[in-house]
C-alpha positions in Angstrom: 3.3 -4.8 -16.1 1.0 -7.4 -14.3 3.8 -10.0 -14.8 5.7 -8.1 -12.2 3.2 -9.4 -9.6 3.5 -13.1 -10.7 7.2 -13.3 -9.7 7.1 -10.9 -6.7 7.4 -12.0 -3.1 4.5 -11.3 -0.9 4.7 -11.1 2.8 2.3 -11.3 5.8 0.1 -7.9 5.8 0.2 -7.9 9.5 3.9 -6.5 9.1 2.5 -3.0 8.3 -0.4 -2.9 10.8 -0.7 -1.4 14.1 -1.4 -3.6 17.1 -5.1 -3.4 16.9 -5.3 -3.8 13.0 -3.2 -6.9 13.3 -6.2 -8.6 14.9 -8.4 -8.0 11.9 -5.9 -8.1 9.1 -5.3 -11.3 7.1 -3.8 -10.5 3.7 -0.6 -10.5 1.8 1.5 -7.5 0.6 4.2 -7.0 -1.8 7.5 -7.1 -0.2 8.3 -3.5 0.7 11.9 -3.1 -0.8 11.6 -5.7 -3.7 12.5 -4.3 -7.2 9.0 -5.0 -8.6 7.4 -3.0 -5.6 9.6 0.1 -6.5 8.9 -0.3 -10.3 5.1 -0.6 -9.6 5.0 2.4 -6.9 6.8 4.6 -9.7 4.1 3.6 -12.2 1.2 4.5 -10.0 2.9 7.6 -8.5 3.3 8.9 -12.0 -0.3 8.2 -12.8 -1.5 10.0 -9.8 0.6 13.0 -10.5 -0.8 13.2 -14.0 -4.4 13.0 -12.7 -5.6 16.6 -12.3 -8.9 15.5 -10.6 -6.9 13.6 -7.8 -4.6 16.6 -7.5 -7.5 19.0 -7.2 -9.7 16.8 -4.8 -7.1 15.3 -2.6 -4.5 18.1 -2.6 -1.9 16.0 -1.3 1.1 17.7 0.4 3.0 14.4 0.7 2.1 10.7 0.0 3.0 7.7 1.9 4.5 4.8 -0.1 1.9 2.8 -1.9 1.3 -0.7 -0.7 0.0 -3.6 -3.0 -2.1 -6.1 -1.1 -3.2 -9.5 -2.3 -6.2 -11.6 -1.1 -6.7 -15.2 -1.6 -9.5 -17.5 -0.3 -10.2 -17.0 3.4 -8.2 -13.8 3.5 -9.8 -10.6 4.9 -9.4 -7.0 6.1 -11.7 -6.5 8.9 -13.2 -3.3 10.3 -10.5 -0.9 11.4 -9.4 2.7 11.5 -6.1 3.5 10.0 -3.4 5.0 12.0 -3.3 8.8 11.6 -0.6 10.3 9.5 1.4 13.3 10.8 4.7 15.0 9.6 6.5 12.8 12.1 5.3 9.8 10.3 6.6 10.8 6.9 10.2 10.7 7.9 
């Protein structure tokens, strides 16, 4: 499955960051709608749904799409606070 990463297209991680986080984010993320991204998201989502400890501890009502990040030399993700998630953000 890791071969999906080797041929996948990564883009600037700032594309998914809020205005403040863009200042402290320097990474790459798997392109949102690429075929490998959907395939890997499905794999992880299935594993999370099967994990009873996660289901009990997190009690997720809904989950945002999983993002896959890559860091190479000199990349970083500095101190930040994630944007809040509300029902209006899930649409």
